N, C-alpha and C positions, 0 to 999 in steps of 0.2 A: 188436932195437929196434922200437918201435911204428911202424906204417905212417905215422901222421900226423907223427911226429917225423922219419922218413926223408924224407917229402915236404918238410918244412920245410928239412932239410939240402940237399936237391936244389935247392930254390928259392934258396938262398943261394950256389950255385955261380955264379961269374962267367962262366966260359967257356961259350958256348952249346952247343958240341959236347959237352963233358964233361957238361953239364947234360942234354942230350938223351939221351945214352947212359945216364946214371944213372937217368933216369925210365923208359926202356925196360926196363932191368934190374929195377927195382922192380916194374913192371907184370908182367913175366914171372914174377917170384917169386910173385905172387898167383895166377897161372894155372898153376902148376907141376904140380898134381895134379888134373887133370880139373876145373878150375874151383874146387877147394877152396882156401880162403885159407891161405897158408903163412906169412904175416907177421902177428904179433900186432896187434890193433887195439883201442884204448881210446877209444871215441867220447866219453866223458865227461871225458877229461883236458883241463885248461885249460893250454895251452902258452904259455910266455913268448915274446914276440917279440924275437929277437936284433937287433942292429944289422945293417945291410946287406941289408935285404929290399926288393926282390929283388936277388940277385947280378947284376951287370952288367959287361960288358967295358968297357974304356976307350973303345972305339969301337963303334958309331957315336956321333958327336956328336949330342945331342938338342937340337932347336930347336922353336919353336912350329909348329903344323901349317901355318899360312899362310906360314911361312918356308921350307918345303920347295919347291924350285923345280919346276915342271912340266917334264917332258921327253918328247919324242916317242919312242914305242916303235919307230919306223921308223929310228932310228939305233942303233948298237951301244951307245953310252953311255946313250942313253935307255932302251933295253930293259933294260940292266943295272940302271939306277936303279929301273925298275919292279919287276924281280925282287927287288932289294934291299929295296924297301918291303914286298913280300910276305914275304920271309924275316924281316923285322923284326916284322911282324904275327904270324907263326907263333911267333917266339921269345917275344913278349909273351903269346901264348895259352898257351904252356907255363906261364909264370909265374902267370897268373890261375887256371889250373886247379889248380896246386899250392897256391896260396893258398886256394882253396876247400876243399882237402883238410885243411890243417892248422889253419886259423883258426877254423872254426865247430865247436863241440862239441855233443854231445847229439843227434846225428842218426842215422838208420838206417845200418847197415853198407853197404847198397846205394848210399847217397849217396856215401860215400867212394870206393867202387870205381868208380862212374860217373865221378867227376871225375879219378881216377887214370888211367882208360882214356883220357879226353879228353887229359890231359897227355901220355900216351905217343903218341897219334896226332898231336898237335900237334908233338911231337918229331920224328916221322917226316916231317912236312910241312916243318919247318925244314931238316932235313938234305937232303931232296930238292931244295928250292929253292937252298940254299947250294951243293950239289954242281953243279947246273946253272949257277949264277952263275959258278962257277969255270971252266967251259968257255968263258965269254965273256971270261975274263981278269980277273975281279974277285972280291973276297971280301966277306963280311959285315963291315960297318964302313967300307967305302970311301965311302959316301954319308951325308949327314945324314938323320936320322929324327926323328919326333915321338913323343910319349908318351901319346897319347890313351887307349889301352886301359888302361894301368896307372893313369892319373889317376882314371878312374872306379872301378877296382878299389880304389884307396886310399880314395876318398871314401865308398865303401859298406862299409868294413871293419867298422863297428859295427852294420850292419843287414843281416841275412841275407836278408830278403825283398827289399830293394832290390838286393842283390848279384845275386840270381837274376833279378830283373826287368830290370836295366839293363846288365849285362855280357854274358851269353850271348845273351839274347833281344832286345837292342837293338843294342849295338855289334858283337858278333860276327855277329849275324844280317844285318848290312849286307853281309857277304861273300857271302851267298846272292844278293843283288841285283847286286853288282859283278862277281863272278867271270865270268859268261857274257859280259859286255861286255868285260872284259879279254881273255878268250879270243879273242873276235872280232878284236881288235887284234893279238894275238900270232899268230893264224893268218894274217892279212894280211901280217904281217912275216916269215912263213915259219918261225917258231919252234914247230914241232910238238911238240917235247919239252916245252916249257913248257906247251903246251895240255894234254898228257897229264898232267902233274903237277897242273895245276889241276883236271882231272877227278877225281883222287884227293882233292884238298882239298875240292872242292865236295861230293862224296859223303859224306865224313866229317863235314863241317860241318853238313849236314842233321841228322845224328845228334847232334852236339854241341848245336845249338840245341834239338833235341827234349828233350835232357836238361835244359837250362835251363828250358824250358817246363814239364816234368814237376815239377821241384823248386820252381819258383815257385808253381805251382798247389797243390802239396802244402803249402807253407808258408802260403799264403793260407787253405787249408782248415783247417789247424791253428789259425790265429788268428781264424777266422771272418770273413775279409775277402773281398769280391768281387774276383776277380783283374783283371777288365777295368776297373772303376772305380778300383781302387787303383793300377793301373799309371799312369793319367793323373795321379794325385796325385804319384807318385814321379818322373815325368818333370819336373814342376814343382819339386818339393822339391830334387832333386839337379841341376837344370839340365842334364838329359840333352839331347843334340842331337836336334832334331826331324828325323826322317828324311824325305827327299824322294823322290818317284818318279823313275824306274820301280822297281817292286817285282817280284821273281820270285815270283809268286803260287804257282806249282806247287811250288817248293822250300819256301816258307813254309808252305803247307798240309801238305806232307809232314813238316815239322818241328813240326807241332802247333799252328800259329796258327789261330784261329777266324776265321770270316767277319767277326764283329763287330770283332775286333782289326785285321784288315786294313782294314776300313772306316775305322777311326780313323786308321791310317797314311796312307790314301789321301785324307784330308781335310786338306791341309796348312794351310788357313787356320783350322782349328779351334783354339781356345785351351784348353789343359789347365786344369782347375780348380786353384786355389791352395790349397784346403783339403780335408780328408778328409770 
């Protein structure tokens, strides 16, 4: 079966662990012969969207972002809630990467393999965090969660340029800023295993955001759009959250952001233009 169809089938799996293993197995198949692709790929196929995208478990219960209660990482339940939130982000990250693989047609082979690799690494992240959460006596689904990542993924389903601009390099890139701050709290709480897991996640996320930057700029070049100016238009058009400092400049530069882009982020009072 075609790689994009297999990615769509994996996206529809409700159980996060089964989904993670399915994605890892699919990625392994593409790497089975010294990097040679062993799964057929038809970039031009237009796939019908089935009901139930993305597949989700019955728990966690999804609520508005402002309805998720803050908890201190210096209590057991608070630390578990924090790790649960990270596990949820990584589960959603699997979904958005798989959606990028199946939904958009007519793109280079490298694009599909890039996003399948992202999905496989996000699957590893989810499993690592969920396994550590279990050592605290909790499982994924025990706490409420919000749906911000998938909401923007859904909003940009008809606009490839917007998807690359606003999901990997806006919402996911926020993890580059937040992760070191979370690690500091977890280190103070004495959870060094969680700190180690976040080291893995931060390392990989730099690469994921770089992939988003690459394909956003590729898409802009294909359409003759200035990527910096158009990003500001998309932020306004799709009502993307305006990010606030502090920013992890070193990680963002490593992920391919330019000084001009960072200057825009670091000017929180600036108003994005409303037209192109």
